[in-house]
C-alpha positions in Angstrom: -20.9 -17.5 -5.8 -17.2 -16.8 -5.5 -16.3 -19.4 -3.0 -13.3 -21.5 -4.0 -12.7 -19.5 -7.2 -9.5 -17.9 -8.4 -9.0 -14.2 -9.3 -6.4 -14.0 -12.1 -8.0 -11.5 -14.4 -10.6 -8.9 -13.5 -12.8 -10.5 -16.1 -12.9 -13.6 -14.0 -15.8 -11.9 -12.1 -19.0 -10.4 -13.5 -20.2 -6.9 -12.9 -22.8 -8.3 -10.5 -20.0 -10.1 -8.5 -18.0 -6.9 -8.4 -20.9 -5.1 -7.0 -21.4 -7.8 -4.4 -17.7 -7.4 -3.3 -18.2 -3.6 -3.1 -21.4 -3.9 -1.1 -19.6 -6.2 1.4 -16.7 -3.8 1.6 -19.1 -1.0 2.4 -20.5 -3.1 5.3 -16.9 -3.7 6.6 -16.2 0.0 6.4 -19.3 0.9 8.4 -18.8 -1.7 11.1 -15.3 -3.3 11.1 -15.6 -4.9 14.5 -18.5 -7.0 13.3 -16.0 -8.8 10.9 -13.0 -9.0 13.2 -13.3 -12.7 13.8 -14.9 -13.9 10.6 -11.8 -15.7 9.4 -10.6 -17.1 12.7 -8.6 -20.2 12.0 -8.0 -19.3 8.3 -4.6 -18.7 6.8 -3.5 -16.5 3.9 -0.2 -17.2 2.1 1.4 -14.2 0.4 3.9 -15.4 -2.3 5.7 -12.2 -3.5 8.4 -12.9 -6.1 8.6 -9.1 -6.7 9.0 -6.1 -4.4 5.8 -4.7 -3.0 4.7 -2.4 -0.1 1.0 -1.6 -0.4 -0.3 -4.7 -2.0 1.5 -7.2 0.3 0.8 -5.3 3.5 -2.7 -4.6 2.4 -3.4 -8.3 1.9 -1.8 -9.2 5.2 -3.6 -6.4 7.1 -6.9 -7.4 5.5 -6.5 -11.0 6.7 -5.4 -10.0 10.2 -8.3 -7.6 10.5 -10.6 -10.5 9.7 -9.1 -12.6 12.5 -7.0 -14.8 10.2 -3.3 -15.5 10.0 -0.6 -15.0 7.4 2.3 -17.0 6.1 4.5 -16.4 3.1 7.6 -14.6 1.8 8.5 -11.3 0.2 12.0 -12.4 -0.9 12.0 -15.5 -3.1 15.8 -15.9 -2.7 15.2 -17.0 0.9 13.0 -19.9 -0.3 13.4 -23.1 -2.3 12.7 -21.0 -5.4 16.5 -20.2 -5.3 17.1 -23.9 -5.6 15.1 -24.1 -8.7 11.7 -25.2 -7.3 8.9 -24.6 -9.9 5.8 -22.5 -9.3 3.7 -25.7 -9.7 5.6 -27.5 -6.9 5.6 -24.4 -4.7 1.8 -24.0 -5.0 1.2 -27.6 -4.4 3.1 -27.3 -1.1 1.4 -24.1 -0.1 -2.0 -25.7 -0.7 -1.2 -28.0 2.2 -0.6 -25.1 4.6 -3.0 -22.3 3.7 -6.6 -21.6 2.7 -6.0 -18.9 0.1 -3.0 -17.5 -1.8 -2.0 -14.0 -3.0 0.8 -14.2 -5.6 2.8 -11.5 -7.2 5.3 -12.4 -9.9 7.4 -10.6 -12.5 6.5 -13.1 -15.2 3.1 -12.6 -17.0 0.9 -15.6 -16.5 2.6 -17.0 -13.4 -0.5 -16.8 -11.2 -2.5 -18.5 -13.9 0.0 -21.3 -13.9 -0.2 -21.5 -10.1 -4.0 -21.7 -10.2 -3.8 -24.8 -12.5 -2.0 -26.7 -9.7 -3.5 -25.2 -6.6 -6.2 -26.8 -4.4 -7.0 -23.4 -2.8 -8.1 -20.1 -4.3 -5.2 -18.1 -6.0 -5.4 -14.3 -6.2 -3.2 -12.5 -8.8 -1.5 -9.7 -6.9 0.2 -8.5 -10.1 2.0 -10.4 -12.9 4.6 -8.5 -14.9 3.1 -5.8 -17.1 -0.1 -7.8 -17.5 -2.9 -7.6 -14.9 -3.4 -6.4 -11.3 -7.1 -7.3 -10.5 -7.1 -6.5 -6.8 -5.7 -3.0 -7.4 -8.6 -2.6 -9.7 -11.0 -3.6 -6.9 -9.3 -0.8 -4.8 -9.7 1.6 -7.7 -13.4 0.9 -8.3 -14.3 0.9 -4.6 -12.6 4.3 -4.3 -14.4 5.7 -7.4 -17.8 4.3 -6.3 -17.4 5.7 -2.7 -16.3 9.2 -3.8 -18.2 9.6 -7.1 -21.2 7.6 -6.1 -21.3 5.6 -9.3 -19.1 3.5 -11.7 -21.0 4.7 -14.8 -21.0 7.8 -17.0 -17.4 8.8 -16.2 -14.6 10.3 -18.3 -11.4 8.6 -17.2 -8.0 9.8 -18.1 -5.1 7.3 -17.8 -1.7 9.0 -17.9 1.9 7.8 -18.0 3.1 4.2 -18.6 0.2 2.6 -20.3 2.2 -0.1 -22.0 3.6 -1.9 -18.9 1.0 -0.4 -16.5 -0.8 -3.6 -15.4 -3.1 -1.5 -13.2 -4.3 0.5 -16.2 -5.0 -2.6 -18.2 -7.1 -4.1 -15.4 -8.9 -0.7 -14.8 -9.9 -0.4 -18.5 -11.3 -3.9 -18.5 -13.3 -3.4 -15.3 -14.7 0.1 -16.1 -15.7 -1.2 -19.6 -18.3 -3.4 -17.8 -20.1 -0.3 -16.6 -22.4 1.9 -18.8 -21.2 5.0 -20.7 -17.6 5.3 -19.6 -15.0 6.7 -21.9 -11.2 6.8 -21.7 -8.6 9.3 -22.6 -5.2 7.6 -23.0 -2.3 10.0 -22.3 1.2 8.7 -23.0 4.3 9.0 -25.1 4.3 7.0 -28.3 6.6 4.4 -26.8 4.3 3.7 -23.8 0.9 3.5 -25.5 -1.7 1.0 -24.4 -1.1 -2.4 -26.0 -3.1 -3.2 -29.1 -4.9 -6.1 -27.4 -6.4 -3.7 -24.9 -7.6 -1.4 -27.7 -9.0 -4.2 -29.7 -11.0 -5.3 -26.6 -12.3 -1.8 -26.2 -13.3 -1.6 -29.8 -15.0 -4.9 -29.6 -17.1 -3.7 -26.6 -17.8 -0.3 -28.3 -15.9 1.6 -25.6 -15.1 5.2 -26.6 -11.5 6.2 -26.3 -9.0 8.7 -27.6 -5.2 8.8 -27.5 -3.1 11.9 -26.9 0.4 12.9 -25.8 -0.6 16.1 -24.0 -2.2 16.1 -20.5 -2.7 19.8 -20.5 -5.1 19.7 -23.4 -7.5 17.1 -21.9 -7.3 17.5 -18.1 -10.2 19.9 -18.0 -12.6 17.3 -19.5 -11.9 14.5 -17.0 -13.9 13.1 -14.0 -11.0 10.9 -13.0 -7.2 11.3 -13.7 -5.4 8.0 -13.1 -1.7 8.8 -12.9 1.0 6.0 -13.2 4.8 6.0 -12.9 7.1 5.0 -15.7 8.3 1.7 -14.4 12.1 1.4 -14.4 11.9 -2.4 -13.7 10.1 -3.0 -17.0 12.8 -1.4 -19.2 15.7 -3.3 -20.7 17.4 0.0 -21.8 18.3 2.4 -19.0 18.8 5.3 -21.5 15.2 4.7 -22.7 13.9 4.8 -19.2 15.7 8.1 -18.4 14.4 9.7 -21.5 10.8 8.8 -20.7 10.6 8.9 -16.9 9.7 12.6 -16.7 7.2 12.6 -19.5 4.4 13.8 -17.2 4.5 15.7 -13.9 1.2 16.7 -12.4 1.7 19.9 -10.4 -0.4 22.9 -9.2 -0.2 24.7 -12.5 -1.8 21.8 -14.4 -4.4 21.3 -11.6 -5.7 24.9 -12.2 -7.0 23.7 -15.6 -8.9 20.7 -14.2 -12.5 20.5 -13.0 -13.3 21.1 -9.4 -14.9 17.6 -9.1 -12.1 15.7 -10.8 -10.4 13.2 -8.6 -6.7 12.0 -8.9 -5.9 8.4 -8.4 -2.5 6.6 -8.5 -1.8 2.9 -7.7 1.5 4.1 -6.0 4.4 4.1 -5.5 5.0 7.4 -7.2 8.4 8.7 -8.2 7.9 12.3 -9.4 4.9 12.1 -11.6 2.7 13.8 -9.0 4.4 16.8 -7.2 4.1 16.8 -3.4 2.3 20.1 -3.6 -0.7 18.3 -5.1 -1.1 16.2 -2.0 -3.0 18.9 -0.1 -5.5 19.4 -2.9 -8.9 17.9 -1.9 -9.1 16.2 -5.3 -6.0 14.1 -4.5 -7.5 10.7 -3.5 -4.5 8.3 -3.9 -3.9 7.8 -0.1 -7.6 7.2 0.4 -7.4 4.7 -2.5 -4.7 2.7 -0.6 -7.0 2.4 2.4 -10.0 1.4 0.3 -7.7 -1.3 -1.2 -7.5 -3.0 2.3 -11.3 -3.1 2.6 -11.7 -4.4 -0.9 -9.2 -7.2 -0.2 -11.0 -8.0 3.1 -14.3 -8.5 1.1 -12.6 -10.5 -1.6 -10.9 -12.9 0.9 -14.3 -13.4 2.6 -16.0 -14.1 -0.7 -13.3 -16.6 -1.9 -13.4 -18.5 1.4 -17.2 -18.5 1.5 -17.2 -16.6 4.8 -19.6 -13.8 3.6 -22.7 -15.7 4.7 
């Protein structure tokens, strides 16, 4: 039962609860009109302290498609935050106005702090380089819909694995399902944090690390590309040196399996060449649409409207 709960970390939900969310999302996909008034009278607040296109608009569209309404901000400098208002006070106020909150913040742990003071469910829409659980819902729903299963998969994660919050959440979630293994592809400076690797080791998840995409792409069922995130770097020279570490193009795709799928949380910079977009294995735009359905299902679950 997810009603009234928060989603801060993907591990806040069990595998069974994830499957319930995906089953509900499948029903929404098959008959969207049936759910078009399910959240009449309900309000979602989107508190985005950091730039976003897909996540914010996906949340807002999800609520509108369910018949609900949306309030919030995408520019914190236009709010009382610029006057020094704390997250605790902001969330206390928003709890008076809305029924559920989606928050993105550049500081790791900010949505967790908000959940401690909120009277309504708080959804982490991305906190710094830490977690992004609803992107993971989008990722898993995409994989399940296209691959037919969330088990027995070889998953390659490529790019910025140090600051890539989507990768951290994806590894945690896919580790719940049977017989998945990971190939972690990154420069030395952008390797997956040790705490993620310790968790994988504790759960007996098979993984390997490499710097070369070309050597492993042929063995993968899923290639999860990420951009090198300029906003996470304190040193511009370091960013420039690493930003073009991996570029997926047609030549590299020739070495991949015919059933491999490419995912990307977007936005991309130049890590996937535009020529790859026409490849039937490129699923990142489908992934963005699946994200809307996953968030519709999540909102319904947290508000207890799924019955």
